[in-house]
N, C-alpha and C positions, 0 to 999 in steps of 0.2 A: 257212842250210842250202845244201848243194850239190845241184843238180839231178842226178838219176841219169840224166844225158844220154846216156851211151853206150848204155845200154839196148839192147844189140845185137839182141836178138830182137824188140823192139818190143811185147812183151807182158808186160813186168815189172809186178809188183804194187807195186814200190817207185817213188816219185816223187822223194823227196828224202832226203838223209842228212846227218849231221854227225858228224865224227869228233872225239872228244875223247881226252884222255889214257888213261883206263881204261874208256872206254865208247863206244858209238855210238848215235846217235839216228836212228831210221828213220821216215819218213813214207810211208805207203802211198797208193795212188791214191784210196782211199776217205776220205782225210783223217785217219785214225787215226795217232797218233804214239806210238812206243814207245822207251824207253831200255833198252838191254841193256848190262849192266856186267860187269866181271870177277867181281864177287860173285854176280850173278844167273845168268849164263850160262857163266861160266868164262873165263879169260884166253885160252886157245887159241881158243875159239869167237869171241870178240869180235875178236881180232886177225885171224882168217880172214874175218870179216864186213867188216872194214875193207879188207882186200885185194880182196874181191869188189866192194865198193862203188866202189873206185878203178878197178877193171878194168871195171866196168859190165856184169858178167855173173855170174849164178848166185846173187845175193844172195837173191832171193825164194825160190828153191828151197831154199837152205841153211836159211833161217829156218823154212820150213814143215816141213822134215825133221829139224831138229836143235835149234832153240831157240825154237820158236813161243811156248811159255808161260813161257819163262825170262827174261822181261823184268823189270826192276826197277820200272818205273812206266809207266803209260799216261798220256800227256800230252795237253794241248790247247794251242792256240795262245796262250791267256792265261797258262798256267803254264809255258810252254817258255822 
């Protein structure tokens, strides 16, 4: 996973992310890991999340406001 190192505000709830072809995996600072897919959150939303992750800004806010419960799976380190 890539560290959400740009985290421009310094207050992001996102710690790591991994971009895959049709999905994005996000790990929050509390350790929870979620997979958002085209099927669960929509292609447009997932692609926007990828852009935000790379930019290091706005991902936590976007998730909270638009796709919070639209994840395909909650993962843990052993099944990730």
